[in-house]
C-alpha positions, 0 to 999 in steps of 0.5 A: 395042841389043836384039840385043847384049843378047839375045846376052849373055843367051843366052851367060850362059844357055848358060854356066849350063846347061853349068855345071849339067849338066857340072860334076857330081861326087860332092860329096854335101854337103847344102844348100838347094834351088834354090827356097830359094836363089832366094827368098833371092837378094836377100840374097847379096852384102849384109850379110845374106849371112853371117846367111843362111849362119849360119841355113842352117848350123843346118839343113844342118851345119858344111859345106854347099853351095848352087848359083847358076846352076850354080855350086857354093858350099861354105860353112865355118861353124866355126873348125875347118872354116875352118882345114881349108879354108885348110890347102891352097894349092889352095883359096886362089885368088880368083875370076878377074875379081873385085875382088881379082883386079883390084886385084892385076893377077892372081895377085900380092901377098900376097893374090893369089899362090900356091904357091911365090910366096906362100910367098916373099912371105909370108916377106918380109912377116912378117919386114918387119912384125916388123922395121918394125912398131910393136914392131920398134924404138924408132924405130917405137914413137916414130913410133907414139906421135907419130901417136897424139899427133897424132890426140888433138890433132886430136880435141881441136879437134873437141870439143863439135861433131858428129864424123864419124870418117871425116873425122878418123880414117881418113886419120891411121890410114892414114898410120900404116901408110904411115910404116911401109911407105914412110916417107911419107903419102898426099897429102891431095888423093888421099884422095877417090880412096881413098874412091871406090876403097873404094866401088867395091871393095866393090861389086865384091866383093859383086857376085853377077853379077861373082862368078858371071860374072866369068870369062865377062866376062873371056873376052868382054872385056866390063866393067860400067860400075862395074867400069871406074870401079873399075879407074880408081880402082885405077890411080890408087892404083897410080900413087901406089905407083909414085911411092913406089917410084921415090922409093925407087929414086932414093935406095936404097943396097943397102949401107945398112940398110933404113929401111922395108918398101919398102927391104927389098923392093927389097933383096930384089929385088936380092939374089934376082932369080934366074930363077923367083923371085917377086922377079925383074924384072917379076914382082917389081915386080908382086908389090911393087905388089900387096903395097903395095896389100894393106898400104897400102890394104886393110889400113889400111882394115880397121883403120879400119873396125874402129876405127869400129865399136869407137867406135860401141859404146863410145858406145852402151855407156857402162858398158864405156867407163867400165870401159876408162877406169878400167883405163887410169887405174889403169895409167898415171894420169889424165894419163899416156899409154898406150904399147905397153909399157903394153898388157900391163896393160890386159887388160879393154881388150884383151878389149873390143877382141877382143869387138868384133872378134868381133862385127864382122868387117870381112870377114864372108865370104871367097870363094876358088876351088879349083884342084884336086879335094880333100877337106876334113873327109872331104868331096870338093870338086871343082875350080872350087868356090867356097869361102866361109869364113863368118867372121862366122857362126863368130863368132856360133854359139850353140854356141861363144859364150854369147849371141853377139849380146850384147857381153860383153868378159868372155868373153875373160878368165879367172877372175882377169880378168888374162889373155885366153882364147878368142882362137883361136876368133875368125875375124875376121882369117881362119885358118891360114896365110892369116890376115891377116899385118897382124893384130898391127900392127892390134891394136897400133894399135887398143889404143893409139888406143882407150885414149888416146882414152877416157882423154882424151875422153868419147864420147857420142851427139850429141843432135841426130844420132840413130843411125837403125840399128845395121845395118852397111853395106858399103864396101870391107868391112863398115862401121859404120852412119853415126853422129855422135859428140860428144866431151867433153875430160875435162881441158878442155885 
């Protein structure tokens, strides 16, 4: 047992030595010293990581670098620098052997593909989300309304007792997305698999060891135990997606109109399955599976965790909650139901959601790897550099936001209070061409759920379940701290 461990340590040390002495270049960015990084190593990959990077940016500038075991990390800390970093496909690779690379099975899907393949995949996903999204047609809008009604009815049964949001809201929110993409829902008995995947994905995503030595582990075909378990959970979820594909293939009629995103994708595969296309044969199927994982699993989880955070802060900020409720009642009446058509009359509610999205950022930092030597904002970035977009840090810069750690929905309203402003500065869903494609869908879900929930219920802290901390935790992405709510039906129905 001791000998293999010694050889592993020597291999990793040799790798770090080679990286440190042979990966030098003319990258002259400032940054913290080796000792400073070593003293803060325990914060890397935790909820404290983006906060640490924000502190360093005040000392070293909007773009700076630091090294860990010979691996160079360049950090981007403002909307402008983040957009510049995201402007080239050469800087959009996820680390080989990392969490995203595992669940996409390589360079596939909307998050994993690149260059021409990514452009083809993006074009289809954007068109499909517009077509089958909640504003796509009357059928989609009605389906969304029915989902909201079901959630409100379920919450009514949870009134006056401790409420765990994950139990009552995560699966219904996920199924809102699944109905749009595959016209069905995640089987309830598979929900524990999803939760296990989220935990293991988050651990893999945050692992500094996996980030730095992932390529070495992949080359040696050596895996950490939690990575093996993570892969098993990925395969379990991919099997569910495969069954949905098989069901669609059985009834798919190329001549009929597509009913959902999956129909649209299968039609595209048959129409444009030419050699070299990202929709061709086995390549097309790999891209389809990875894209379904992107939208159905990662996308819906991001939306839920954002909703959870918003509910927590409505619970803690009763004045904001009351103001949202007042605006909703003015727009649709005390007993009315908010629909997508009504959301344009809810500027304060939308500003409230934008403010909490700014404060939260489900993915606080995003790590990519540069394919080639390139220049960003006049700074040379060598190939193989890890590129960190500090989305949370950009959202909390005191030179961009007045009192960034205080919730102020009004910062997103103009003088009249009727129109949103400053939304382009919020980096929570990324920037540039690689900005989250599902953001408009997620935003529709959030404003409809929040407005209808707040209109019907009063959300309070549960007196017997104190909130121990307001510090976020990490699962698949950043997540609100554990809390228990108490909801009161305002109409006593």
